[in-house]
C-alpha positions as CSV (number, residue, x, y, z in Angstrom):
1,X,39.1,21.6,26.2
2,X,35.8,21.1,25.7
3,X,33.8,20.0,28.6
4,X,32.1,17.0,28.7
5,X,28.9,15.9,30.9
6,X,26.6,13.0,30.9
7,X,23.7,13.1,29.2
8,X,20.3,14.5,30.6
9,X,18.6,11.9,29.3
10,X,20.8,9.4,30.3
11,X,21.1,7.4,33.6
12,X,24.6,6.5,34.9
13,X,26.3,4.0,32.4
14,X,28.4,0.9,34.3
15,X,32.2,2.4,34.4
16,X,33.2,-1.0,32.2
17,X,30.5,0.6,29.7
18,X,31.8,3.9,30.4
19,X,35.8,2.7,30.1
20,X,35.1,0.5,26.8
21,X,33.1,3.5,24.6
22,X,35.6,6.3,25.3
23,X,38.8,3.8,23.5
24,X,36.4,3.0,20.7
25,X,35.5,7.1,20.3
26,X,39.4,6.7,18.9
27,X,38.3,3.4,16.6
28,X,35.2,5.5,15.0
29,X,36.7,5.8,11.5
30,X,37.4,2.0,11.4
31,X,34.3,1.2,13.1
32,X,32.2,3.5,10.2
33,X,34.1,1.5,7.5
34,X,33.1,-1.8,9.1
35,X,29.6,-0.7,9.6
36,X,29.1,0.3,6.0
37,X,30.3,-3.4,4.8
38,X,27.9,-4.4,7.2
39,X,24.8,-2.6,6.0
40,X,25.9,-2.8,2.1
41,X,25.6,-6.6,2.2
42,X,22.7,-6.9,5.0
43,X,20.1,-4.5,3.6
44,X,20.1,-4.7,-0.3
45,X,18.3,-0.8,-0.4
46,X,21.6,0.3,0.6
47,X,23.5,-1.6,-1.4
48,X,21.7,-0.8,-4.7
49,X,20.4,2.9,-3.9
50,X,21.3,5.8,-5.7
51,X,19.6,8.5,-3.6
52,X,22.2,8.4,-0.8
53,X,25.7,10.3,-2.2
54,X,28.4,7.8,-1.0
55,X,30.0,10.5,1.0
56,X,26.6,11.4,2.5
57,X,26.5,7.6,3.8
58,X,29.9,8.0,5.2
59,X,29.4,10.8,6.9
60,X,25.9,10.1,8.5
61,X,27.5,6.5,9.6
62,X,30.3,8.4,11.3
63,X,28.3,10.6,13.1
64,X,25.7,8.3,13.9
65,X,28.5,6.1,15.8
66,X,30.7,9.1,17.3
67,X,27.2,10.0,19.1
68,X,26.8,6.5,20.5
69,X,30.1,6.3,22.2
70,X,29.7,9.8,23.2
71,X,26.6,8.9,25.1
72,X,28.0,5.4,26.3
73,X,31.0,7.4,27.3
74,X,29.0,9.9,29.5
75,X,30.9,12.3,26.9
76,X,27.9,14.1,25.4
77,X,29.4,17.8,24.7
78,X,27.4,20.7,26.9
79,X,24.1,21.5,25.5
80,X,24.4,18.5,22.9
81,X,21.9,16.5,22.1
82,X,23.2,12.9,21.4
83,X,20.1,12.1,19.0
84,X,20.9,15.2,16.8
85,X,23.1,12.4,14.5
86,X,19.7,10.5,14.4
87,X,17.9,13.3,13.5
88,X,19.7,15.0,10.7
89,X,20.2,11.5,9.1
90,X,16.3,11.2,9.0
91,X,16.1,14.2,7.7
92,X,17.8,13.6,4.9
93,X,16.5,10.4,4.1
94,X,13.0,11.5,4.6
95,X,13.7,14.5,2.0
96,X,15.6,11.7,-0.5
97,X,12.2,9.7,-0.3
98,X,14.6,7.0,1.2
99,X,12.4,4.5,3.1
100,X,11.8,4.5,6.4
101,X,12.4,1.0,6.3
102,X,15.6,0.6,6.1
103,X,16.9,3.7,7.6
104,X,15.6,1.9,11.2
105,X,17.4,-1.1,9.7
106,X,20.7,0.8,9.6
107,X,20.3,1.1,13.4
108,X,19.5,-2.4,14.2
109,X,22.6,-3.2,12.2
110,X,24.6,-0.3,13.9
111,X,23.9,-1.9,17.5
112,X,25.4,-5.7,16.1
113,X,28.4,-3.8,14.9
114,X,28.7,-1.5,18.1
115,X,28.0,-4.7,20.5
116,X,30.4,-6.5,18.7
117,X,33.5,-3.9,18.7
118,X,32.4,-3.4,22.9
119,X,32.7,-7.2,23.4
120,X,36.0,-7.3,21.2
121,X,37.6,-4.2,22.9
122,X,36.8,-5.8,26.5
123,X,38.3,-9.2,25.3
124,X,41.6,-7.5,23.9
125,X,42.2,-5.2,27.2
126,X,40.1,-6.7,30.2
127,X,38.5,-10.1,29.7
128,X,37.9,-10.4,33.0
129,X,35.0,-7.8,32.7
130,X,33.3,-9.7,30.1
131,X,30.4,-10.8,32.5
132,X,29.9,-7.4,33.6
133,X,29.7,-5.8,29.8
134,X,27.3,-8.6,29.3
135,X,24.9,-7.5,32.7
136,X,24.8,-3.9,31.0
137,X,23.5,-5.2,27.3
138,X,20.4,-3.2,28.5
139,X,21.9,0.0,28.1
140,X,23.2,-0.8,24.5
141,X,19.8,-1.5,23.5
142,X,17.7,1.5,25.2
143,X,20.2,3.4,23.8
144,X,19.2,1.8,20.3
145,X,15.6,2.5,20.8
146,X,16.2,5.9,21.7
147,X,18.4,6.2,18.4
148,X,15.7,4.9,16.2
149,X,12.9,6.6,17.9
150,X,14.6,9.7,17.5
151,X,15.0,8.9,13.2
152,X,11.6,7.5,13.2
153,X,10.1,10.8,14.5
154,X,12.0,12.9,12.0
155,X,11.4,11.3,9.3
156,X,7.4,11.1,10.0
157,X,7.7,14.6,10.7
158,X,9.5,15.1,7.7
159,X,7.4,13.5,5.3
160,X,4.3,15.7,6.9
161,X,6.2,18.7,6.2
162,X,6.9,17.0,2.7
163,X,2.9,16.1,2.2
164,X,2.0,19.7,3.1
165,X,4.1,21.5,0.9
166,X,3.0,19.2,-2.1
167,X,-0.8,19.6,-1.5
168,X,0.4,23.6,-1.1
169,X,1.9,23.5,-4.1
170,X,-1.1,21.3,-6.1
171,X,-3.4,24.3,-4.7
172,X,-1.3,27.0,-6.0
173,X,-1.2,25.6,-9.7
174,X,-4.7,24.8,-9.1
175,X,-5.8,28.1,-7.9
176,X,-3.5,29.5,-10.8
177,X,-4.9,27.7,-13.7
178,X,-8.7,29.0,-12.3
179,X,-7.5,32.9,-12.4
180,X,-6.1,31.9,-15.9
181,X,-2.8,31.5,-15.7
182,X,-3.4,28.2,-17.9
183,X,-2.8,30.6,-20.9
184,X,0.7,31.1,-19.9
185,X,2.8,27.9,-21.8
186,X,5.4,27.8,-18.5
187,X,2.8,27.4,-15.7
188,X,0.7,25.2,-17.8
189,X,3.4,22.9,-18.5
190,X,4.1,22.9,-14.5
191,X,0.3,22.1,-13.6
192,X,0.6,19.1,-16.2
193,X,3.8,18.1,-15.1
194,X,2.4,18.5,-11.2
195,X,-1.1,17.9,-11.5
196,X,-0.8,15.3,-13.8
197,X,-3.1,16.3,-15.9
198,X,-3.0,16.5,-19.6
199,X,-2.0,20.0,-21.4
200,X,-4.6,19.5,-23.9
201,X,-7.1,17.0,-22.0
202,X,-10.9,17.8,-21.8
203,X,-12.0,19.1,-18.8
204,X,-15.1,20.3,-16.8
205,X,-15.0,22.7,-14.0
206,X,-17.3,22.4,-10.6
207,X,-18.2,24.8,-8.0
208,X,-19.8,23.9,-5.0
209,X,-21.1,26.3,-3.0
210,X,-21.0,26.1,0.9
211,X,-23.5,28.6,2.8
212,X,-22.8,28.1,5.7
213,X,-19.2,28.8,7.4
214,X,-17.4,25.7,8.9
215,X,-14.7,25.5,10.9
216,X,-13.7,22.0,9.1
217,X,-13.0,21.9,5.3
218,X,-16.0,20.1,3.4
219,X,-15.4,16.6,2.3
220,X,-14.1,16.3,-1.3
221,X,-16.0,14.6,-4.0
222,X,-12.4,13.4,-5.5
223,X,-12.6,9.9,-4.2
224,X,-16.2,9.3,-5.2
225,X,-15.6,10.7,-8.8
226,X,-12.1,8.4,-9.1
227,X,-14.5,5.5,-8.5
228,X,-16.4,6.5,-11.7
229,X,-13.6,6.8,-13.5
230,X,-13.3,10.5,-13.4
231,X,-9.6,12.2,-12.2
232,X,-10.3,15.8,-10.3
233,X,-8.2,18.2,-8.4
234,X,-9.9,20.4,-5.8
235,X,-9.5,23.7,-3.8
236,X,-11.2,25.9,-1.3
237,X,-12.1,29.4,-2.6
238,X,-14.0,31.8,-1.0
239,X,-16.3,29.7,0.4
240,X,-16.6,27.4,-2.8
241,X,-15.1,23.9,-3.4
242,X,-13.7,24.0,-6.8
243,X,-13.1,20.9,-8.6
244,X,-10.9,20.8,-11.8
245,X,-12.2,17.4,-13.5
246,X,-10.3,15.4,-16.6
247,X,-13.6,14.3,-18.6
248,X,-11.8,12.2,-21.0
249,X,-14.3,11.0,-23.7
250,X,-17.5,11.6,-21.0
251,X,-19.8,13.7,-21.3
252,X,-20.5,16.5,-18.7
253,X,-24.3,15.4,-18.0
254,X,-22.7,11.8,-16.9
255,X,-19.9,14.2,-14.0
256,X,-23.1,16.1,-13.0
257,X,-25.2,12.9,-12.4
258,X,-22.0,11.5,-10.3
259,X,-21.8,15.1,-8.5
260,X,-25.8,14.7,-7.4
261,X,-25.7,11.3,-6.3
262,X,-22.0,13.1,-3.9
263,X,-22.7,16.5,-3.3
264,X,-25.6,18.1,-0.5
265,X,-25.8,21.8,-1.5
266,X,-25.6,23.9,-4.5
267,X,-23.3,23.0,-7.2
268,X,-22.8,24.6,-11.0
269,X,-21.1,22.1,-13.5
270,X,-19.5,24.4,-16.6
271,X,-19.3,22.9,-20.0
272,X,-16.4,21.0,-21.1
273,X,-13.7,22.7,-22.2
274,X,-10.6,21.8,-24.2
275,X,-6.9,22.3,-23.0
276,X,-5.8,24.0,-19.3
277,X,-5.6,27.4,-21.2
278,X,-9.9,27.2,-21.0
279,X,-10.1,26.2,-17.0
280,X,-10.8,29.7,-16.2
281,X,-13.6,30.0,-18.6
282,X,-14.9,26.5,-17.4
283,X,-14.6,28.2,-13.7
284,X,-16.8,31.0,-14.6
285,X,-19.6,29.2,-16.2
286,X,-19.4,26.9,-13.3
287,X,-19.9,29.8,-10.9
288,X,-22.6,30.8,-13.4
289,X,-24.2,28.0,-12.9
290,X,-24.3,27.6,-9.2
291,X,-25.8,31.3,-9.1
292,X,-28.4,30.2,-10.6
293,X,-29.8,27.6,-7.6
294,X,-31.6,29.2,-5.0
295,X,-30.0,28.6,-1.6
296,X,-34.2,27.1,-0.8
297,X,-33.7,24.5,-3.0
298,X,-30.0,23.5,-3.5
299,X,-29.0,20.9,-6.4
300,X,-26.2,20.6,-8.8
301,X,-27.0,22.3,-12.5
302,X,-25.0,22.1,-16.0
303,X,-24.5,25.1,-17.4
304,X,-25.6,24.0,-20.7
305,X,-29.1,23.3,-18.9
306,X,-29.7,26.7,-17.8
307,X,-28.6,29.3,-20.2
308,X,-31.6,31.5,-19.7
309,X,-30.8,31.2,-16.3
310,X,-27.1,32.3,-16.4
311,X,-27.8,34.6,-18.6
312,X,-29.8,36.8,-16.4
313,X,-27.2,35.5,-13.2
314,X,-24.5,37.0,-15.6
315,X,-26.7,40.4,-15.7
316,X,-28.1,41.1,-12.5
317,X,-28.7,44.8,-13.2
318,X,-30.1,43.5,-16.2
319,X,-32.2,40.9,-14.7
320,X,-33.6,43.2,-12.2
321,X,-35.0,45.4,-14.8
322,X,-36.9,42.4,-16.5
323,X,-38.8,41.4,-13.1
324,X,-39.7,45.1,-12.6
325,X,-40.7,45.8,-16.0
326,X,-42.5,42.5,-16.8
327,X,-44.3,42.5,-13.1
328,X,-45.2,45.7,-12.4
329,X,-47.7,46.5,-9.6
330,X,-47.8,42.9,-9.1
331,X,-44.4,43.2,-6.8
332,X,-46.9,45.9,-4.7
333,X,-48.5,42.7,-3.6
334,X,-47.9,41.3,-0.2
335,X,-45.8,38.5,0.0
336,X,-48.4,35.8,0.1
337,X,-50.5,37.2,-2.8
338,X,-47.5,37.8,-4.7
339,X,-46.4,34.2,-4.3
340,X,-49.9,32.4,-5.2
341,X,-50.0,34.5,-8.8
342,X,-46.3,33.6,-9.4
343,X,-47.1,30.5,-8.7
344,X,-49.8,30.0,-10.6
345,X,-48.5,32.1,-13.7
346,X,-45.6,29.2,-13.3
347,X,-47.6,26.5,-13.3
348,X,-49.8,27.8,-16.7
349,X,-46.4,28.2,-18.7
350,X,-45.4,24.5,-17.6
351,X,-48.2,23.1,-18.9
352,X,-48.7,25.7,-22.3
353,X,-51.7,27.2,-21.0
354,X,-54.0,24.4,-19.6
355,X,-56.1,26.0,-16.7
356,X,-57.2,22.5,-16.5
357,X,-53.8,21.0,-15.1
358,X,-52.7,24.1,-13.9
359,X,-55.7,23.8,-11.8
360,X,-54.9,19.9,-10.8
361,X,-51.7,21.0,-9.6
362,X,-52.7,23.8,-7.6
363,X,-55.6,22.1,-6.1
364,X,-57.8,24.6,-7.5
365,X,-60.9,25.2,-9.3
366,X,-60.1,25.9,-13.4
367,X,-62.3,29.4,-12.4
368,X,-60.2,30.1,-10.1
369,X,-56.8,30.0,-12.2
370,X,-58.8,32.2,-15.3
371,X,-59.4,34.5,-12.4
372,X,-55.7,34.6,-11.5
373,X,-54.5,34.9,-14.4
374,X,-56.8,37.8,-15.7
375,X,-55.4,39.8,-12.3
376,X,-52.0,38.8,-13.5
377,X,-52.8,40.7,-16.9
378,X,-54.0,43.4,-15.0
379,X,-51.3,43.7,-12.3
380,X,-48.5,43.8,-15.1
381,X,-50.6,45.1,-18.1
382,X,-49.1,42.2,-20.0
383,X,-51.5,40.1,-22.4
384,X,-50.4,36.3,-21.9
385,X,-51.3,35.4,-25.3
386,X,-49.1,37.9,-26.5
387,X,-45.4,36.1,-27.6
388,X,-43.4,38.8,-26.7
389,X,-45.0,39.5,-23.4
390,X,-45.0,35.7,-22.9
391,X,-41.2,35.7,-23.0
392,X,-40.8,38.5,-20.9
393,X,-42.8,36.8,-18.3
394,X,-41.1,33.9,-18.5
395,X,-38.0,35.6,-18.1
396,X,-39.2,37.6,-15.0
397,X,-40.1,34.6,-13.4
398,X,-36.2,32.8,-13.7
399,X,-35.1,36.3,-12.6
400,X,-37.1,35.6,-9.4
401,X,-36.1,32.0,-8.7
402,X,-32.7,32.2,-9.4
403,X,-29.6,33.4,-7.2
404,X,-27.6,36.7,-8.4
405,X,-24.7,37.9,-8.1
406,X,-25.0,41.2,-5.9
């Protein structure tokens, strides 16, 4: 014989309530049918849903009624929790996507049916105790609250877990696209369906560098881009925040402009690509573009606007060879003197060889500019008027100002 004990969470129920509830334990199948009929009559969601199989609905109603009677009769089996039926029901409803409002409504309706059954039982077997039963109504109300609270808490926990699972799945699918799995038809089809992105859409990838480790995840630009009709999916990869953006007919420049208003830090935006199979290529472009941005001068740059810098960033060994070959002995100067000469050279190219404009920009006399340029030619062994030497020096300046991978 199973030993029955009073639930640890229950107070001692009045004798009238315990007795009536114990009698009603034998009528649970009948009360289940009654509750089923009342529930379908009073709740349209339960009446019209196809999310709950009929046998599952019957089982959950029977189990919850049984636990309620056991609790009121102080006959919950030892080591068991009378709220387990509520939790199982909530878990099933949450997994099925059934609304929590209707789930909790069912417990209110169940209370009505339970109370009516208790009154009916009292009138049939001990009408003189109706007053005593009415005094114990608070016990029934407390039971309803405990069952509803258990169901609501479990539903919310299941909902939160489902959100986490969905987020993890979306992240995994996006990560797969970035690493080249978009070229495989099956992963591409799954990513298209789950991420709600057209398989043959026009995309760009953005990479935002986070040079300073943070204990909290960075704020995603998703919502800011959505306000300008850019759908995007974002994930974190090795200190980078990576976004796959559906461009539609918009130019990449428009995306870059919106990111400049949103992103603080170094970021690169790829050229446009067509189809999920090309996402990995776009990711590489965005990485290279972000590599060209110096940490001390953070900005958002587009791949197609930084092609010379990207070429050097993609080939760091060659970039260093160009720098050493072009600058020669200039690199042996102390940092202050080297910086003055490189700034002068940069300004010289920017102003198409106008010493006057260079002097105005650097706040020095034109003759000072010419003296510095002569010193540069002496140290580098390069002739500024020579087209080939000029190209080499320009590339060396880009290699100096850009961040290249190590």
